All heavy atoms as TSV, in Angstrom:
chain	resi	resn	atom	element	x	y	z
A	1	MET	N	N	-5.039	0.903	-2.138
A	1	MET	CA	C	-4.989	0.278	-0.867
A	1	MET	C	C	-5.428	1.191	0.215
A	1	MET	O	O	-5.055	2.340	0.195
A	1	MET	CB	C	-3.631	-0.259	-0.594
A	1	MET	CG	C	-3.414	-0.924	0.791
A	1	MET	SD	S	-1.761	-1.515	1.021
A	1	MET	CE	C	-2.032	-3.248	0.902
A	2	SER	N	N	-6.308	0.693	1.080
A	2	SER	CA	C	-6.753	1.523	2.218
A	2	SER	C	C	-6.092	1.157	3.479
A	2	SER	O	O	-5.907	-0.053	3.745
A	2	SER	CB	C	-8.266	1.339	2.357
A	2	SER	OG	O	-8.770	2.001	3.437
A	3	LEU	N	N	-5.641	2.129	4.277
A	3	LEU	CA	C	-4.894	1.877	5.539
A	3	LEU	C	C	-5.492	2.674	6.653
A	3	LEU	O	O	-6.154	3.691	6.440
A	3	LEU	CB	C	-3.454	2.275	5.264
A	3	LEU	CG	C	-2.710	1.663	4.173
A	3	LEU	CD1	C	-1.400	2.446	3.926
A	3	LEU	CD2	C	-2.420	0.235	4.428
A	4	LYS	N	N	-5.204	2.230	7.871
A	4	LYS	CA	C	-5.530	2.956	9.098
A	4	LYS	C	C	-4.222	3.242	9.791
A	4	LYS	O	O	-3.346	2.379	9.843
A	4	LYS	CB	C	-6.464	2.160	10.010
A	4	LYS	CG	C	-7.875	2.134	9.444
A	4	LYS	CD	C	-8.789	1.508	10.481
A	4	LYS	CE	C	-10.186	1.435	9.899
A	4	LYS	NZ	N	-11.173	0.957	10.858
A	5	ALA	N	N	-4.129	4.446	10.359
A	5	ALA	CA	C	-2.884	4.829	11.080
A	5	ALA	C	C	-3.238	5.924	12.036
A	5	ALA	O	O	-4.205	6.669	11.877
A	5	ALA	CB	C	-1.832	5.286	10.107
A	6	PRO	N	N	-2.448	6.040	13.101
A	6	PRO	CA	C	-2.671	7.125	14.099
A	6	PRO	C	C	-2.429	8.546	13.479
A	6	PRO	O	O	-2.968	9.501	13.932
A	6	PRO	CB	C	-1.777	6.771	15.248
A	6	PRO	CG	C	-0.677	5.920	14.680
A	6	PRO	CD	C	-1.346	5.209	13.502
A	7	ARG	N	N	-1.503	8.586	12.494
A	7	ARG	CA	C	-1.183	9.826	11.884
A	7	ARG	C	C	-1.591	9.795	10.463
A	7	ARG	O	O	-1.231	8.878	9.664
A	7	ARG	CB	C	0.346	10.101	11.986
A	7	ARG	CG	C	0.750	11.386	11.340
A	7	ARG	CD	C	2.204	11.690	11.636
A	7	ARG	NE	N	2.646	12.771	10.843
A	7	ARG	CZ	C	3.530	12.641	9.830
A	7	ARG	NH1	N	4.008	11.518	9.524
A	7	ARG	NH2	N	3.805	13.692	9.152
A	8	ILE	N	N	-2.401	10.730	9.976
A	8	ILE	CA	C	-2.858	10.766	8.635
A	8	ILE	C	C	-2.096	11.801	7.788
A	8	ILE	O	O	-2.014	12.952	8.269
A	8	ILE	CB	C	-4.371	11.091	8.568
A	8	ILE	CG1	C	-5.156	10.063	9.446
A	8	ILE	CG2	C	-4.901	11.036	7.150
A	8	ILE	CD1	C	-4.987	8.602	9.025
A	9	CYS	N	N	-1.647	11.441	6.674
A	9	CYS	CA	C	-0.890	12.318	5.791
A	9	CYS	C	C	-1.905	12.995	4.840
A	9	CYS	O	O	-2.806	12.338	4.435
A	9	CYS	CB	C	0.164	11.664	5.007
A	9	CYS	SG	S	1.464	10.883	6.091
A	10	PRO	N	N	-1.699	14.195	4.463
A	10	PRO	CA	C	-2.601	14.846	3.459
A	10	PRO	C	C	-2.448	14.191	2.068
A	10	PRO	O	O	-1.434	13.597	1.782
A	10	PRO	CB	C	-2.056	16.323	3.335
A	10	PRO	CG	C	-1.088	16.457	4.536
A	10	PRO	CD	C	-0.654	15.120	4.973
A	11	ALA	N	N	-3.475	14.270	1.295
A	11	ALA	CA	C	-3.503	13.736	-0.016
A	11	ALA	C	C	-2.411	14.402	-0.793
A	11	ALA	O	O	-2.046	15.540	-0.642
A	11	ALA	CB	C	-4.835	13.996	-0.729
A	12	GLY	N	N	-1.718	13.576	-1.589
A	12	GLY	CA	C	-0.525	14.082	-2.407
A	12	GLY	C	C	0.735	13.851	-1.760
A	12	GLY	O	O	1.820	14.044	-2.368
A	13	THR	N	N	0.809	13.405	-0.494
A	13	THR	CA	C	2.027	13.145	0.239
A	13	THR	C	C	2.682	11.871	-0.255
A	13	THR	O	O	2.059	10.825	-0.378
A	13	THR	CB	C	1.735	13.027	1.733
A	13	THR	OG1	O	1.129	14.176	2.228
A	13	THR	CG2	C	3.066	12.770	2.503
A	14	ASN	N	N	3.980	11.913	-0.554
A	14	ASN	CA	C	4.708	10.731	-0.939
A	14	ASN	C	C	5.093	10.013	0.362
A	14	ASN	O	O	5.548	10.660	1.327
A	14	ASN	CB	C	6.017	11.085	-1.670
A	14	ASN	CG	C	5.696	11.634	-3.040
A	14	ASN	OD1	O	4.852	11.096	-3.758
A	14	ASN	ND2	N	6.365	12.724	-3.426
A	15	VAL	N	N	4.869	8.704	0.388
A	15	VAL	CA	C	5.168	7.898	1.607
A	15	VAL	C	C	5.907	6.617	1.189
A	15	VAL	O	O	5.935	6.253	0.039
A	15	VAL	CB	C	3.848	7.534	2.347
A	15	VAL	CG1	C	3.180	8.769	2.887
A	15	VAL	CG2	C	2.973	6.750	1.434
A	16	GLU	N	N	6.506	5.995	2.171
A	16	GLU	CA	C	7.058	4.721	1.996
A	16	GLU	C	C	6.425	3.789	3.071
A	16	GLU	O	O	6.466	4.146	4.239
A	16	GLU	CB	C	8.573	4.677	2.167
A	16	GLU	CG	C	9.163	3.302	1.885
A	16	GLU	CD	C	10.613	3.272	1.696
A	16	GLU	OE1	O	11.110	3.524	0.563
A	16	GLU	OE2	O	11.356	2.994	2.673
A	17	ILE	N	N	5.744	2.750	2.619
A	17	ILE	CA	C	4.996	1.879	3.561
A	17	ILE	C	C	5.685	0.563	3.643
A	17	ILE	O	O	6.327	0.114	2.718
A	17	ILE	CB	C	3.493	1.778	3.089
A	17	ILE	CG1	C	3.429	1.142	1.753
A	17	ILE	CG2	C	2.820	3.111	3.098
A	17	ILE	CD1	C	2.047	0.692	1.377
A	18	SER	N	N	5.413	-0.099	4.765
A	18	SER	CA	C	5.978	-1.451	4.993
A	18	SER	C	C	4.861	-2.223	5.720
A	18	SER	O	O	4.247	-1.720	6.687
A	18	SER	CB	C	7.215	-1.335	5.912
A	18	SER	OG	O	7.685	-2.652	6.156
A	19	PHE	N	N	4.554	-3.425	5.151
A	19	PHE	CA	C	3.410	-4.233	5.692
A	19	PHE	C	C	3.592	-5.723	5.348
A	19	PHE	O	O	4.442	-6.031	4.456
A	19	PHE	CB	C	2.078	-3.737	5.147
A	19	PHE	CG	C	2.011	-3.742	3.617
A	19	PHE	CD1	C	1.414	-4.820	2.977
A	19	PHE	CD2	C	2.522	-2.704	2.894
A	19	PHE	CE1	C	1.356	-4.852	1.566
A	19	PHE	CE2	C	2.457	-2.708	1.483
A	19	PHE	CZ	C	1.868	-3.851	0.857
A	20	SER	N	N	2.816	-6.516	5.937
A	20	SER	CA	C	2.802	-7.929	5.668
A	20	SER	C	C	1.416	-8.346	5.235
A	20	SER	O	O	0.439	-7.824	5.715
A	20	SER	CB	C	3.187	-8.778	6.880
A	20	SER	OG	O	4.482	-8.485	7.252
A	21	LEU	N	N	1.328	-9.375	4.325
A	21	LEU	CA	C	0.033	-9.916	3.917
A	21	LEU	C	C	0.085	-11.442	4.061
A	21	LEU	O	O	0.706	-12.102	3.296
A	21	LEU	CB	C	-0.251	-9.567	2.418
A	21	LEU	CG	C	-0.471	-8.163	2.082
A	21	LEU	CD1	C	-0.404	-7.956	0.525
A	21	LEU	CD2	C	-1.788	-7.672	2.610
A	22	LEU	N	N	-0.575	-11.949	5.061
A	22	LEU	CA	C	-0.636	-13.419	5.337
A	22	LEU	C	C	0.683	-14.113	5.033
A	22	LEU	O	O	1.583	-14.066	5.749
A	22	LEU	CB	C	-1.795	-14.010	4.593
A	22	LEU	CG	C	-3.191	-13.418	4.963
A	22	LEU	CD1	C	-4.228	-14.005	4.020
A	22	LEU	CD2	C	-3.536	-13.706	6.395
A	23	THR	N	N	0.761	-14.809	3.869
A	23	THR	CA	C	1.901	-15.619	3.563
A	23	THR	C	C	3.088	-14.832	2.898
A	23	THR	O	O	4.122	-15.341	2.756
A	23	THR	CB	C	1.536	-16.758	2.557
A	23	THR	OG1	O	0.945	-16.150	1.392
A	23	THR	CG2	C	0.446	-17.622	3.206
A	24	LEU	N	N	2.879	-13.585	2.570
A	24	LEU	CA	C	3.910	-12.745	1.912
A	24	LEU	C	C	4.814	-12.175	2.951
A	24	LEU	O	O	4.385	-11.646	3.905
A	24	LEU	CB	C	3.245	-11.651	1.067
A	24	LEU	CG	C	4.051	-10.843	0.145
A	24	LEU	CD1	C	4.602	-11.710	-1.000
A	24	LEU	CD2	C	3.271	-9.627	-0.427
A	25	PRO	N	N	6.142	-12.339	2.717
A	25	PRO	CA	C	7.094	-11.636	3.603
A	25	PRO	C	C	6.842	-10.117	3.598
A	25	PRO	O	O	6.218	-9.594	2.686
A	25	PRO	CB	C	8.429	-11.992	3.079
A	25	PRO	CG	C	8.235	-13.065	2.110
A	25	PRO	CD	C	6.855	-13.015	1.685
A	26	ARG	N	N	7.376	-9.408	4.619
A	26	ARG	CA	C	7.190	-8.019	4.688
A	26	ARG	C	C	7.590	-7.326	3.357
A	26	ARG	O	O	8.615	-7.644	2.756
A	26	ARG	CB	C	8.051	-7.435	5.820
A	26	ARG	CG	C	7.850	-5.882	6.058
A	26	ARG	CD	C	8.290	-5.461	7.362
A	26	ARG	NE	N	7.350	-5.890	8.481
A	26	ARG	CZ	C	6.241	-5.285	8.725
A	26	ARG	NH1	N	5.865	-4.255	8.019
A	26	ARG	NH2	N	5.439	-5.738	9.650
A	27	VAL	N	N	6.725	-6.404	2.927
A	27	VAL	CA	C	6.937	-5.624	1.671
A	27	VAL	C	C	7.083	-4.193	2.085
A	27	VAL	O	O	6.344	-3.643	2.864
A	27	VAL	CB	C	5.763	-5.822	0.739
A	27	VAL	CG1	C	5.922	-4.907	-0.471
A	27	VAL	CG2	C	5.537	-7.233	0.332
A	28	THR	N	N	8.042	-3.526	1.434
A	28	THR	CA	C	8.225	-2.033	1.577
A	28	THR	C	C	8.158	-1.519	0.190
A	28	THR	O	O	8.714	-1.997	-0.781
A	28	THR	CB	C	9.587	-1.724	2.192
A	28	THR	OG1	O	9.657	-2.422	3.508
A	28	THR	CG2	C	9.796	-0.215	2.402
A	29	ALA	N	N	7.372	-0.413	0.012
A	29	ALA	CA	C	7.186	0.148	-1.285
A	29	ALA	C	C	6.848	1.679	-1.143
A	29	ALA	O	O	6.344	2.107	-0.129
A	29	ALA	CB	C	6.176	-0.516	-2.069
A	30	ARG	N	N	7.214	2.377	-2.178
A	30	ARG	CA	C	6.845	3.866	-2.274
A	30	ARG	C	C	5.330	3.978	-2.711
A	30	ARG	O	O	4.896	3.148	-3.575
A	30	ARG	CB	C	7.731	4.622	-3.185
A	30	ARG	CG	C	9.150	4.697	-2.637
A	30	ARG	CD	C	10.007	5.558	-3.522
A	30	ARG	NE	N	10.060	5.156	-4.972
A	30	ARG	CZ	C	10.853	4.230	-5.448
A	30	ARG	NH1	N	11.753	3.639	-4.752
A	30	ARG	NH2	N	10.807	3.975	-6.761
A	31	ALA	N	N	4.708	4.978	-2.275
A	31	ALA	CA	C	3.298	5.232	-2.709
A	31	ALA	C	C	2.996	6.721	-2.479
A	31	ALA	O	O	3.783	7.453	-1.956
A	31	ALA	CB	C	2.376	4.387	-1.896
A	32	VAL	N	N	1.818	7.150	-2.967
A	32	VAL	CA	C	1.309	8.506	-2.727
A	32	VAL	C	C	-0.043	8.400	-2.131
A	32	VAL	O	O	-0.816	7.519	-2.471
A	32	VAL	CB	C	1.355	9.302	-4.071
A	32	VAL	CG1	C	0.350	8.773	-5.094
A	32	VAL	CG2	C	1.046	10.737	-3.756
A	33	VAL	N	N	-0.309	9.231	-1.095
A	33	VAL	CA	C	-1.644	9.286	-0.496
A	33	VAL	C	C	-2.646	9.868	-1.448
A	33	VAL	O	O	-2.365	11.006	-1.991
A	33	VAL	CB	C	-1.559	10.069	0.802
A	33	VAL	CG1	C	-3.016	10.189	1.442
A	33	VAL	CG2	C	-0.602	9.456	1.802
A	34	THR	N	N	-3.735	9.188	-1.736
A	34	THR	CA	C	-4.654	9.669	-2.712
A	34	THR	C	C	-5.935	10.196	-2.117
A	34	THR	O	O	-6.618	11.078	-2.701
A	34	THR	CB	C	-5.064	8.555	-3.770
A	34	THR	OG1	O	-5.553	7.468	-3.009
A	34	THR	CG2	C	-3.851	8.169	-4.548
A	35	TRP	N	N	-6.311	9.717	-0.889
A	35	TRP	CA	C	-7.462	10.277	-0.249
A	35	TRP	C	C	-7.280	9.974	1.285
A	35	TRP	O	O	-6.433	9.216	1.671
A	35	TRP	CB	C	-8.784	9.635	-0.706
A	35	TRP	CG	C	-8.819	8.126	-0.539
A	35	TRP	CD1	C	-8.502	7.226	-1.491
A	35	TRP	CD2	C	-9.289	7.416	0.561
A	35	TRP	NE1	N	-8.724	5.958	-1.021
A	35	TRP	CE2	C	-9.152	6.063	0.244
A	35	TRP	CE3	C	-9.735	7.776	1.869
A	35	TRP	CZ2	C	-9.479	5.010	1.164
A	35	TRP	CZ3	C	-10.030	6.728	2.720
A	35	TRP	CH2	C	-9.958	5.397	2.408
A	36	ARG	N	N	-8.065	10.771	2.067
A	36	ARG	CA	C	-8.080	10.486	3.484
A	36	ARG	C	C	-9.459	10.805	4.096
A	36	ARG	O	O	-10.250	11.584	3.587
A	36	ARG	CB	C	-7.016	11.357	4.218
A	36	ARG	CG	C	-7.179	12.836	3.994
A	36	ARG	CD	C	-6.113	13.644	4.698
A	36	ARG	NE	N	-6.833	14.526	5.545
A	36	ARG	CZ	C	-6.302	15.261	6.494
A	36	ARG	NH1	N	-5.001	15.071	6.792
A	36	ARG	NH2	N	-7.003	16.106	7.180
A	37	LYS	N	N	-9.723	10.094	5.230
A	37	LYS	CA	C	-11.047	10.267	5.875
A	37	LYS	C	C	-10.856	9.766	7.307
A	37	LYS	O	O	-10.433	8.594	7.514
A	37	LYS	CB	C	-12.100	9.464	5.166
A	37	LYS	CG	C	-13.453	9.654	5.811
A	37	LYS	CD	C	-14.504	8.828	5.082
A	37	LYS	CE	C	-15.891	9.025	5.744
A	37	LYS	NZ	N	-16.873	8.215	5.068
A	38	ALA	N	N	-11.066	10.633	8.256
A	38	ALA	CA	C	-10.874	10.301	9.674
A	38	ALA	C	C	-9.488	9.649	9.887
A	38	ALA	O	O	-8.520	10.328	9.631
A	38	ALA	CB	C	-12.026	9.366	10.165
A	39	LYS	N	N	-9.449	8.374	10.365
A	39	LYS	CA	C	-8.150	7.757	10.595
A	39	LYS	C	C	-7.780	6.804	9.500
A	39	LYS	O	O	-6.866	5.986	9.629
A	39	LYS	CB	C	-8.213	6.956	11.971
A	39	LYS	CG	C	-8.292	7.863	13.140
A	39	LYS	CD	C	-8.221	7.112	14.474
A	39	LYS	CE	C	-8.302	8.051	15.626
A	39	LYS	NZ	N	-8.186	7.316	16.859
A	40	SER	N	N	-8.424	6.912	8.341
A	40	SER	CA	C	-8.168	6.056	7.214
A	40	SER	C	C	-7.597	6.864	6.054
A	40	SER	O	O	-7.916	8.049	5.986
A	40	SER	CB	C	-9.390	5.307	6.742
A	40	SER	OG	O	-9.869	4.430	7.739
A	41	PHE	N	N	-6.798	6.291	5.178
A	41	PHE	CA	C	-6.337	6.984	4.031
A	41	PHE	C	C	-6.053	5.924	2.952
A	41	PHE	O	O	-5.838	4.794	3.194
A	41	PHE	CB	C	-5.119	7.860	4.265
A	41	PHE	CG	C	-3.903	7.132	4.782
A	41	PHE	CD1	C	-2.875	6.838	3.961
A	41	PHE	CD2	C	-3.766	6.782	6.139
A	41	PHE	CE1	C	-1.757	6.182	4.420
A	41	PHE	CE2	C	-2.633	6.110	6.656
A	41	PHE	CZ	C	-1.613	5.842	5.698
A	42	GLY	N	N	-6.112	6.390	1.693
A	42	GLY	CA	C	-5.866	5.486	0.615
A	42	GLY	C	C	-4.549	5.866	-0.045
A	42	GLY	O	O	-4.116	7.013	-0.107
A	43	ILE	N	N	-3.850	4.835	-0.597
A	43	ILE	CA	C	-2.571	5.056	-1.308
A	43	ILE	C	C	-2.597	4.449	-2.689
A	43	ILE	O	O	-3.433	3.520	-2.957
A	43	ILE	CB	C	-1.395	4.440	-0.545
A	43	ILE	CG1	C	-1.524	2.932	-0.370
A	43	ILE	CG2	C	-1.192	5.155	0.834
A	43	ILE	CD1	C	-0.325	2.132	-0.130
A	44	ARG	N	N	-1.732	4.960	-3.545
A	44	ARG	CA	C	-1.564	4.390	-4.828
A	44	ARG	C	C	-0.014	4.063	-4.946
A	44	ARG	O	O	0.753	4.987	-4.664
A	44	ARG	CB	C	-1.880	5.319	-5.949
A	44	ARG	CG	C	-1.656	4.731	-7.310
A	44	ARG	CD	C	-2.250	5.702	-8.409
A	44	ARG	NE	N	-2.111	5.070	-9.662
A	44	ARG	CZ	C	-1.218	5.370	-10.594
A	44	ARG	NH1	N	-0.356	6.309	-10.322
A	44	ARG	NH2	N	-1.182	4.729	-11.748
A	45	PHE	N	N	0.284	2.825	-5.228
A	45	PHE	CA	C	1.672	2.448	-5.288
A	45	PHE	C	C	2.366	3.170	-6.414
A	45	PHE	O	O	1.772	3.420	-7.502
A	45	PHE	CB	C	1.800	0.954	-5.535
A	45	PHE	CG	C	1.456	0.137	-4.387
A	45	PHE	CD1	C	0.252	-0.547	-4.294
A	45	PHE	CD2	C	2.258	0.054	-3.234
A	45	PHE	CE1	C	-0.155	-1.283	-3.203
A	45	PHE	CE2	C	1.936	-0.741	-2.136
A	45	PHE	CZ	C	0.661	-1.368	-2.081
A	46	ASP	N	N	3.601	3.564	-6.257
A	46	ASP	CA	C	4.462	4.254	-7.267
A	46	ASP	C	C	4.730	3.295	-8.377
A	46	ASP	O	O	5.354	2.266	-8.185
A	46	ASP	CB	C	5.787	4.710	-6.558
A	46	ASP	CG	C	6.713	5.457	-7.457
A	46	ASP	OD1	O	6.440	5.463	-8.733
A	46	ASP	OD2	O	7.563	6.082	-6.983
A	47	PRO	N	N	4.274	3.663	-9.630
A	47	PRO	CA	C	4.508	2.741	-10.717
A	47	PRO	C	C	5.990	2.522	-11.080
A	47	PRO	O	O	6.335	1.529	-11.721
A	47	PRO	CB	C	3.748	3.416	-11.862
A	47	PRO	CG	C	3.115	4.657	-11.362
A	47	PRO	CD	C	3.482	4.833	-9.920
A	48	ALA	N	N	6.829	3.407	-10.567
A	48	ALA	CA	C	8.259	3.214	-10.885
A	48	ALA	C	C	8.959	2.310	-9.823
A	48	ALA	O	O	10.087	1.976	-9.977
A	48	ALA	CB	C	8.987	4.589	-10.869
A	49	ASP	N	N	8.232	1.901	-8.806
A	49	ASP	CA	C	8.789	1.040	-7.728
A	49	ASP	C	C	8.465	-0.407	-8.027
A	49	ASP	O	O	7.305	-0.864	-7.922
A	49	ASP	CB	C	8.244	1.418	-6.419
A	49	ASP	CG	C	8.955	0.785	-5.228
A	49	ASP	OD1	O	9.586	-0.253	-5.432
A	49	ASP	OD2	O	8.850	1.291	-4.114
A	50	ASP	N	N	9.436	-1.174	-8.497
A	50	ASP	CA	C	9.243	-2.560	-8.854
A	50	ASP	C	C	8.846	-3.443	-7.691
A	50	ASP	O	O	8.317	-4.558	-7.875
A	50	ASP	CB	C	10.502	-3.165	-9.521
A	50	ASP	CG	C	10.742	-2.532	-10.900
A	50	ASP	OD1	O	9.701	-2.028	-11.527
A	50	ASP	OD2	O	11.863	-2.576	-11.365
A	51	ARG	N	N	9.037	-2.976	-6.416
A	51	ARG	CA	C	8.631	-3.775	-5.311
A	51	ARG	C	C	7.164	-3.971	-5.203
A	51	ARG	O	O	6.653	-4.901	-4.583
A	51	ARG	CB	C	9.158	-3.138	-4.036
A	51	ARG	CG	C	10.691	-3.035	-3.995
A	51	ARG	CD	C	11.171	-2.302	-2.748
A	51	ARG	NE	N	10.842	-0.897	-2.847
A	51	ARG	CZ	C	11.135	-0.005	-1.934
A	51	ARG	NH1	N	11.846	-0.427	-0.777
A	51	ARG	NH2	N	10.830	1.273	-2.040
A	52	ARG	N	N	6.360	-3.159	-5.870
A	52	ARG	CA	C	4.953	-3.286	-5.853
A	52	ARG	C	C	4.450	-4.536	-6.561
A	52	ARG	O	O	3.352	-5.055	-6.333
A	52	ARG	CB	C	4.209	-2.061	-6.508
A	52	ARG	CG	C	4.486	-1.961	-7.994
A	52	ARG	CD	C	3.984	-0.598	-8.569
A	52	ARG	NE	N	4.446	-0.448	-9.867
A	52	ARG	CZ	C	3.759	-0.827	-10.967
A	52	ARG	NH1	N	2.572	-1.385	-10.896
A	52	ARG	NH2	N	4.303	-0.653	-12.163
A	53	HIS	N	N	5.301	-5.131	-7.448
A	53	HIS	CA	C	4.907	-6.350	-8.154
A	53	HIS	C	C	4.664	-7.509	-7.252
A	53	HIS	O	O	3.829	-8.354	-7.543
A	53	HIS	CB	C	5.941	-6.724	-9.219
A	53	HIS	CG	C	6.014	-5.662	-10.329
A	53	HIS	ND1	N	5.004	-5.492	-11.240
A	53	HIS	CD2	C	6.989	-4.815	-10.656
A	53	HIS	CE1	C	5.334	-4.510	-12.057
A	53	HIS	NE2	N	6.552	-4.060	-11.738
A	54	LYS	N	N	5.348	-7.579	-6.122
A	54	LYS	CA	C	5.114	-8.580	-5.096
A	54	LYS	C	C	3.695	-8.553	-4.637
A	54	LYS	O	O	3.059	-9.573	-4.442
A	54	LYS	CB	C	6.118	-8.456	-3.955
A	54	LYS	CG	C	7.513	-8.810	-4.306
A	54	LYS	CD	C	8.409	-8.701	-3.120
A	54	LYS	CE	C	9.813	-8.936	-3.406
A	54	LYS	NZ	N	10.697	-8.744	-2.268
A	55	VAL	N	N	3.205	-7.329	-4.367
A	55	VAL	CA	C	1.808	-7.191	-3.939
A	55	VAL	C	C	0.858	-7.652	-5.008
A	55	VAL	O	O	-0.073	-8.394	-4.669
A	55	VAL	CB	C	1.520	-5.748	-3.507
A	55	VAL	CG1	C	0.071	-5.592	-3.050
A	55	VAL	CG2	C	2.520	-5.277	-2.429
A	56	LYS	N	N	1.084	-7.246	-6.244
A	56	LYS	CA	C	0.163	-7.661	-7.329
A	56	LYS	C	C	0.178	-9.166	-7.458
A	56	LYS	O	O	-0.911	-9.782	-7.677
A	56	LYS	CB	C	0.588	-7.040	-8.666
A	56	LYS	CG	C	-0.295	-7.398	-9.794
A	56	LYS	CD	C	0.123	-6.768	-11.056
A	56	LYS	CE	C	-0.757	-7.016	-12.280
A	56	LYS	NZ	N	-1.350	-8.346	-12.364
A	57	GLU	N	N	1.354	-9.799	-7.444
A	57	GLU	CA	C	1.420	-11.274	-7.555
A	57	GLU	C	C	0.624	-11.916	-6.457
A	57	GLU	O	O	-0.040	-12.922	-6.612
A	57	GLU	CB	C	2.850	-11.739	-7.525
A	57	GLU	CG	C	3.627	-11.345	-8.804
A	57	GLU	CD	C	5.182	-11.517	-8.620
A	57	GLU	OE1	O	5.637	-12.062	-7.580
A	57	GLU	OE2	O	5.857	-11.107	-9.586
A	58	TRP	N	N	0.726	-11.423	-5.195
A	58	TRP	CA	C	0.023	-11.925	-4.086
A	58	TRP	C	C	-1.484	-11.878	-4.292
A	58	TRP	O	O	-2.261	-12.826	-4.070
A	58	TRP	CB	C	0.454	-11.277	-2.768
A	58	TRP	CG	C	-0.233	-11.929	-1.576
A	58	TRP	CD1	C	0.243	-12.929	-0.826
A	58	TRP	CD2	C	-1.492	-11.509	-0.934
A	58	TRP	NE1	N	-0.647	-13.245	0.183
A	58	TRP	CE2	C	-1.682	-12.349	0.108
A	58	TRP	CE3	C	-2.402	-10.510	-1.263
A	58	TRP	CZ2	C	-2.874	-12.297	0.920
A	58	TRP	CZ3	C	-3.503	-10.416	-0.476
A	58	TRP	CH2	C	-3.778	-11.290	0.595
A	59	ILE	N	N	-1.960	-10.683	-4.694
A	59	ILE	CA	C	-3.409	-10.437	-4.936
A	59	ILE	C	C	-3.888	-11.398	-6.022
A	59	ILE	O	O	-4.923	-12.025	-5.899
A	59	ILE	CB	C	-3.675	-8.986	-5.328
A	59	ILE	CG1	C	-3.387	-8.128	-4.104
A	59	ILE	CG2	C	-5.117	-8.818	-5.800
A	59	ILE	CD1	C	-3.388	-6.609	-4.450
A	60	ASP	N	N	-3.160	-11.515	-7.135
A	60	ASP	CA	C	-3.530	-12.410	-8.242
A	60	ASP	C	C	-3.700	-13.839	-7.692
A	60	ASP	O	O	-4.643	-14.606	-8.002
A	60	ASP	CB	C	-2.538	-12.334	-9.377
A	60	ASP	CG	C	-2.657	-10.994	-10.122
A	60	ASP	OD1	O	-3.664	-10.290	-9.955
A	60	ASP	OD2	O	-1.701	-10.716	-10.897
A	61	ALA	N	N	-2.706	-14.326	-6.984
A	61	ALA	CA	C	-2.712	-15.670	-6.440
A	61	ALA	C	C	-3.898	-15.870	-5.471
A	61	ALA	O	O	-4.562	-16.889	-5.463
A	61	ALA	CB	C	-1.426	-16.038	-5.747
A	62	TYR	N	N	-4.078	-14.881	-4.595
A	62	TYR	CA	C	-5.216	-14.944	-3.640
A	62	TYR	C	C	-6.561	-15.047	-4.336
A	62	TYR	O	O	-7.431	-15.816	-3.963
A	62	TYR	CB	C	-5.130	-13.702	-2.731
A	62	TYR	CG	C	-6.248	-13.683	-1.667
A	62	TYR	CD1	C	-6.073	-14.457	-0.485
A	62	TYR	CD2	C	-7.368	-12.921	-1.878
A	62	TYR	CE1	C	-7.049	-14.361	0.446
A	62	TYR	CE2	C	-8.344	-12.841	-0.896
A	62	TYR	CZ	C	-8.195	-13.623	0.264
A	62	TYR	OH	O	-9.180	-13.613	1.189
A	63	LEU	N	N	-6.734	-14.248	-5.423
A	63	LEU	CA	C	-8.034	-14.279	-6.085
A	63	LEU	C	C	-8.259	-15.526	-6.923
A	63	LEU	O	O	-9.360	-15.926	-7.123
A	63	LEU	CB	C	-8.099	-13.007	-7.030
A	63	LEU	CG	C	-8.237	-11.660	-6.330
A	63	LEU	CD1	C	-8.131	-10.548	-7.361
A	63	LEU	CD2	C	-9.442	-11.544	-5.499
A	64	ASP	N	N	-7.139	-16.181	-7.319
A	64	ASP	CA	C	-7.296	-17.423	-8.120
A	64	ASP	C	C	-7.535	-18.651	-7.199
A	64	ASP	O	O	-7.903	-19.690	-7.661
A	64	ASP	CB	C	-6.004	-17.703	-8.886
A	64	ASP	CG	C	-5.905	-16.751	-10.072
A	64	ASP	OD1	O	-6.908	-16.167	-10.487
A	64	ASP	OD2	O	-4.734	-16.622	-10.620
A	65	SER	N	N	-7.296	-18.493	-5.880
A	65	SER	CA	C	-7.500	-19.613	-4.973
A	65	SER	C	C	-8.946	-19.724	-4.523
A	65	SER	O	O	-9.767	-18.960	-4.677
A	65	SER	CB	C	-6.570	-19.550	-3.811
A	65	SER	OG	O	-6.797	-18.382	-3.035
């Protein structure tokens, strides 16, 4: 997932993010910063955090519609 923020964390930083996706209620999940560029950075959700499944379900439903 790619994000924009006023403060950019270095690659390898463990973070906890909270966000909303259209119809999905607010999701909070652990992740690690995988890349950064200017005011953008990429994250990879923590595979041990089951809360990430809500995001996957939303993406799957979005792509099927």
